[in-house]
C-alpha positions, 0 to 999 in steps of 0.5 A: 479495536476497529479493523479500519481507521479513516481520516477524511480529507478534502484533497483528491488524494487517498493514502491506503495503508493496508500493512502497517497495522500490528493488531492480532486478536487474542484467539489468532495470537494464540495460534501463532508460533514464536516466528509468527509472533515476531510480526516481522513482515509488518510495513513498519512505521509507514503511517508515521513516514507519510504523516503530515507530508501534505494537508487534507489527504484522506488516509485509510489504514488497516489496524490488523496485521497482515498475518491475520489476513492480507488486505492487499490480496485477492479475496478469492485467493488467486495469486497476484504473481503466478509462478513466483513465491509470495504469501497468500490471503491468510498467510501460513508462512512469513516472507522467508518461507517459514511457518508462522502457526503452531502445528495444526493451528493454521486457519481452515476455510471457515476461519478464512471466510470469517476473517474475510468478513471481519477484516478484509471486507471491512477495510475495502468497504471503508476504502471504496467509500472514501474513494467514492466520496473523494471522486464525488467532490473532485470528479477524480480520485487518486489512490496512493497505496503505501507499502514497505518491505525489507530490501533483501528477502531471497525467498521472494526476490533475488538481490537487493530491492530498489529503494522506490518500487512503483507499481501500476500493473503495466500502466493500466491502473492510472493515467500516464501523467501520474505514472510519469510524474512519480517515476520522474521524482524517484529517478531524480531522488539523489542517492536512491534507486528506483524501478517501475513495475519490477518485482512489485507491480501493484497489489490487489488494491491497486489493480482493483480500484485503478480504473482511469477511464472512470476517474479513479487512479491507483498507484503503489509505492513499495519502499525498501525499509532500509530507506527509513528504518535504523535496521531491517531487523527487530526491533525495526526502529524508525530512523529520524535521520533516514526518514527526514532525508526520504520524506521530502521526496515523498512529499514532492510525489504527493504534491505532484499528484495533487496538481495532476489530479486538478489538471485531470479533473473533469470540471477543469477540462469542461471549463477549458473547453468552454473557454475555447468555444 
């Protein structure tokens, strides 16, 4: 199985989906304990949730599971959230802090390097290529990184997570207009809670590619899985009712981003200057 699936569209928007994949190579699967084989920390059905919301968006999806290697972690192994509980580049525990490997079977440095080359690097090569392609067409690219997580995980955060968790690393990864538009939509979403740069400020992907001065904007959306799953426990089934209520808000967010990308695109700015000369 290819490590990455890419759908190339004509829109300035790229959806990154690093954690919805469930593929685990057999040689890795055989090292997992029963807890690891549950794959509980998948961003369950995120690809289905966003499917068809707006036309012509590009989508870059990792097919491999985050327990193989986490495509949203710094390949150097540096923590995204120093001093806080989190999982590593090649996780050895789940989100509850419980081991996912059989005793003595966690990956060594050589295996981590191998996984970086086969999976992590492949995902980011595809993502960087798609960003460059889109930017060449539009003069701008907006990466919207799609995530979800259980709403209650005491090992990672206290209390119940808000429904919409928007991350821009303190506003550094995208233009203010992009951040403001997404936040406004989440705050107006009836019956949902939201936060900007709370527990999740944007992972390595958002921080790595978000360079507004160079015309590449990135924003992360971490959704509480209670907003679209029947239950946040196995079998983690998709809820058509909950998803159908959530999807219009996500659709509005993506439509806003397309509009703003058009406004920020260099060609339109140049044309506006010419008209006023």
